[in-house]
Every structure is written in C-alpha cells, then in structure tokens.
Backbone as a ProteinNet text record, in pm:
[ID]
protein_1_A
[PRIMARY]
LHGFDQNRIWLALVQLACELLAWMQMLAFTAIPARRWEPKRLRLRLLSIAGRVVRHARRVRLRLAVTAPDVEVLVAGLNRLAALPAPA
[TERTIARY]
-839	-901	-817.4	-884.6	-814.5	-795	-885.2	-874.1	-804.4	-756.1	-685.9	-778.1	-900.2	-994.4	-1028.5	-1042.1	-1071.4	-954.8	-833.7	-717	-705.3	-744.5	-740.9	-842.5	-958.6	-1058.5	-1005.5	-943.4	-885.6	-778.7	-694.3	-590.1	-649.9	-755.4	-821.9	-880.7	-937.8	-992	-882	-770.5	-658.6	-603	-590.1	-542.7	-637.6	-766.9	-865.8	-855.9	-837.8	-824.3	-699.4	-589.6	-465.2	-482.1	-548.9	-572.3	-662	-767.9	-856.8	-783.1	-698.3	-621	-524.8	-458.9	-365.7	-438.3	-552.3	-628.5	-683.5	-726.3	-775.4	-665.6	-545	-433.8	-403.8	-407.2	-371.9	-477.6	-604.6	-710.6	-748.9	-744.7	-794.3	-687.3	-564.7	-459	-354.4	-389.1	-297.6	-183.8	-212	-108.9	-77.7	-115.9	-98.2	6.1	90.9	189.6	127.3	-1.5	-67.5	-67	-38.1	-33.4	78.6	183.5	298.9	304.4	202.7	202.7	188.4	250.1	235.7	96.7	46.8	-86.1	-101.6	3.3	-7.3	-29.4	42	25.6	-111.7	-161	-295.9	-399.7	-384.2	-480.1	-479	-360	-350.1	-392.7	-372.4	-401.6	-536.7	-577.5	-699.7	-815.2	-787.8	-896.5	-945.4	-875.2	-919.3	-988.2	-1015.9	-1085.6	-1230.4	-1273.1	-1408.7	-1511	-1617.2	-1723.4	-1857.1	-1961.4	-2097	-2180.9	-2253.9	-2345.9	-2479.4	-2525.4	-2650.4	-2742.6	-2870.4	-2970.9	-3031.2	-3039.6	-3097.9	-3157.8	-3282.6	-3353	-3347.1	-3374	-3376.7	-3242.6	-3135.9	-3001.9	-2918.2	-2828.9	-2736.7	-2604.7	-2554.1	-2431	-2332.4	-2206	-2100	-2042.6	-2055.2	-1999.6	-1869	-1761.6	-1629.8	-1590.8	-1503.9	-1454.2	-1364.4	-1397.9	-1320.5	-1189	-1172.3	-1048.6	-940	-971.2	-870.7	-763.6	-637.6	-530.2	-531.6	-573.5	-568.7	-706.7	-805.1	-940.8	-950.5	-871.1	-875.1	-827.1	-726.3	-674.4	-781.3	-850	-955.1	-1071.3	-1113.6	-1225.7	-1188.8	-1066.6	-1023	-1021.5	-975.4	-974.5	-1113.9	-1203.9	-1342.3	-1410.9	-1386.8	-1445.3	-1390.8	-1262.5	-1203.3	-1260.7	-1278.3	-1338.4	-1483.1	-1557.6	-1697.1	-1708.4	-1606.4	-1609.9	-1571.2	-1516.5	-1478.5	-1602.1	-1591.9	-1707	-1727.8	-1850.1	-1883.5	-1825.9	-1776.4	-1723.4	-1834	-1796.9	-1897.4	-1916.6
-408.3	-282.8	-217.9	-159.5	-113.3	38.4	114.2	259.3	321	444	514.2	540.2	582.4	611.2	485.5	373	247.7	207	225.5	193.7	287	411.7	506.5	466.1	418.2	369.4	247	155.5	35.2	73.5	168	213	275.9	353.1	413.7	306.3	200.5	91.4	17.5	-5.5	-73.4	13.4	142.8	233.5	235.8	236.5	234.5	106.2	-6.5	-134.1	-135.6	-81.9	-75.7	14.3	126.8	217.6	153.9	86.4	19.2	-89.1	-162.9	-266.8	-207.1	-97.9	-33.1	24.4	88.4	142.1	30.4	-80.1	-192.3	-245.6	-259.5	-308.8	-213.4	-85.1	12.6	20.3	9.3	24.5	-105.9	-216.5	-342.1	-420.8	-413.3	-496.8	-409.2	-347.8	-253.8	-324.3	-428.3	-494.4	-634.6	-665	-798.2	-788.6	-890	-885.1	-874	-901.5	-891.3	-748.3	-653.1	-513.4	-489.9	-569.3	-550.8	-652.2	-734.5	-833.9	-765.3	-824.5	-777.7	-816.9	-748.7	-781.3	-927.5	-988.2	-1128	-1218.9	-1193.7	-1274.7	-1253	-1129.4	-1102.4	-1178.8	-1176.2	-1245.3	-1395.2	-1453.2	-1597.5	-1643.8	-1561.1	-1603.7	-1557.4	-1434.4	-1380.9	-1369.2	-1315.7	-1289.4	-1414.2	-1525.4	-1649.4	-1745.1	-1699.9	-1785	-1801.9	-1925.6	-1955.1	-1904.8	-1847.6	-1796.8	-1803.8	-1790.2	-1794.7	-1688.8	-1610.2	-1511.6	-1582.1	-1582.8	-1651.3	-1554.8	-1585.1	-1508	-1596.6	-1540.9	-1614.4	-1512.8	-1533.4	-1445.7	-1299.8	-1277	-1143.6	-1071.6	-1145.3	-1087.1	-1152.6	-1075.2	-1127.2	-1155.5	-1275	-1315.8	-1370.5	-1363.2	-1418.2	-1538.6	-1655	-1777.1	-1809.1	-1815.6	-1843.4	-1986.9	-2041.5	-2177.6	-2178.8	-2260.1	-2263	-2336.5	-2410.5	-2485.8	-2403	-2280.5	-2195	-2157.6	-2151.5	-2127.7	-1988.6	-1886	-1748.9	-1688.7	-1770.4	-1718.5	-1627.5	-1652.2	-1566.9	-1425.6	-1415.4	-1285.2	-1209.3	-1277.5	-1213.4	-1169.3	-1252.7	-1217.4	-1098.4	-1097	-983.6	-854.8	-862.8	-745.3	-696.9	-789.4	-751.2	-689.1	-743.8	-685.8	-545.8	-527.1	-393.3	-295	-335.6	-245.5	-212.5	-310.1	-286.6	-192.2	-191	-105.6	39.5	66.8	203.8	292.6	418	506.6	542.8	570.3	609.4	747.5	769.6	901.8	1006.8	1125.4	1233.5	1304.3
-1679.6	-1718.1	-1827.6	-1924.6	-2043.1	-2047.8	-1993.6	-2003.6	-1883.5	-1901.9	-1795.2	-1677	-1702.5	-1594.2	-1515.1	-1584.5	-1515.3	-1426.3	-1473.3	-1392.6	-1272.7	-1290.2	-1179.5	-1072.2	-1112.5	-1016.8	-943.7	-1015.7	-954	-851.6	-884.9	-793.9	-668.7	-683.6	-567.5	-476.1	-533.5	-452.6	-376.4	-441.3	-376	-263.6	-286.7	-183.5	-64.2	-89.3	17.8	98.9	32.3	102.5	189.5	139.5	218.4	339.5	322.5	434.6	540.1	496.6	592.6	669.7	603.5	668.6	770.9	735.5	828.3	949.6	928.9	1041.8	1129.3	1067.2	1146.8	1236.6	1182.6	1262.8	1377.5	1351.4	1453	1563.3	1528.7	1627.2	1696.6	1626	1681.6	1755.9	1711.4	1769.2	1836	1949.4	2013	2085.8	2159.8	2239.9	2189.6	2067.4	2011.2	1900.1	1882.6	1773.8	1634.4	1619.6	1488.9	1436.1	1522.1	1478.7	1377.8	1385.5	1297.1	1182.8	1168.4	1061.5	926.7	827.5	689.8	637.9	533.3	481.1	438.7	383.7	341.9	462.4	571.2	691.9	754.6	755	805.4	724.3	592.9	506.2	531.5	545.4	562.2	701.4	804.3	941.2	993	961.7	1020.1	922.3	805.4	711.8	639.8	656.1	591.6	689	811.4	907.7	861.6	855.4	808.1	909.6	858.9	945.2	874.4	954	899.4	969.7	892.8	948.7	970.7	1096.7	1130.3	1202.5	1198.8	1272.1	1378.8	1499	1610.9	1706.5	1742.2	1836.1	1790.7	1663.1	1603.3	1609.5	1622.1	1623.7	1514.5	1458.5	1358.8	1429.3	1411.1	1477.8	1376.1	1411.3	1330	1403.1	1341.8	1401.2	1330.7	1408	1353.2	1383.1	1301.1	1321.5	1445.2	1543.3	1667.1	1650.3	1542.8	1522	1453.7	1414.8	1350.4	1452.5	1410.9	1507.6	1570.2	1500.1	1551.7	1571.7	1603.6	1619.8	1742.4	1846.2	1965.2	1932.1	1847.2	1806.4	1729.1	1638.9	1559.7	1647.4	1739.8	1828.3	1915.8	1968.8	2050.7	1968.2	1844	1758	1723	1693.4	1662.6	1782.9	1901.2	2023.1	2048.9	2024.7	2044.5	1944.6	1819.7	1719.7	1753.7	1805.6	1842.6	1961.6	2047.4	2167.3	2137.8	2020.7	1986.7	1972.4	2015.7	1998.9	1852.4	1817.9	1680.7	1651.5	1529.6	1497.1	1495.9	1535.5	1544.4	1414
[MASK]
++++++++++++++++++++++++++++++++++++++++++++++++++++++++++++++++++++++++++++++++++++++++

C-alpha cells in the first residue's frame, strides 16, 4: 500500500485480527495449554487444520481432518465458543 490512509486501514485490520485471536484464546481455551500459545504456533497447529464446509439434511457442518494432531483441541475450543451466550 502506498498512501498513508491505506496503511492506516491495513494497520487497523492487523490490530483487529490480533484482538480476535487473543479473545479466541481467552474464551475458547480456558483449561488447555493452547491458551498461552504464540500466534505463530496457533496458526501452525490449529488454524491450518484442513476442513470442509458441507451441507447435509438442511444443516451446514464443518468436517475437519481427523488425522490432524491437534484436532481435539480445536473441536473443544469451537464447542466452547458455540456454548457462549450471545452478547446483549
């Protein structure tokens, strides 16, 4: 990006991504060591797990690769995030 305003937008997007990652770690991984992982380790272990969004019986599902080493950690975190109440 060449202009100052464009760089400011890029910086805001990066800050938002960092905040979302930090909140995800705090809310989804309460009793798991993944709560203290650095962003690079999270990306390499959890965010790179192969998955496919499929539709079956009028429902949208996420199918994850069962051979991934940390798929249980990701599933537990996703279930915990899904169980959180909606903000008011």
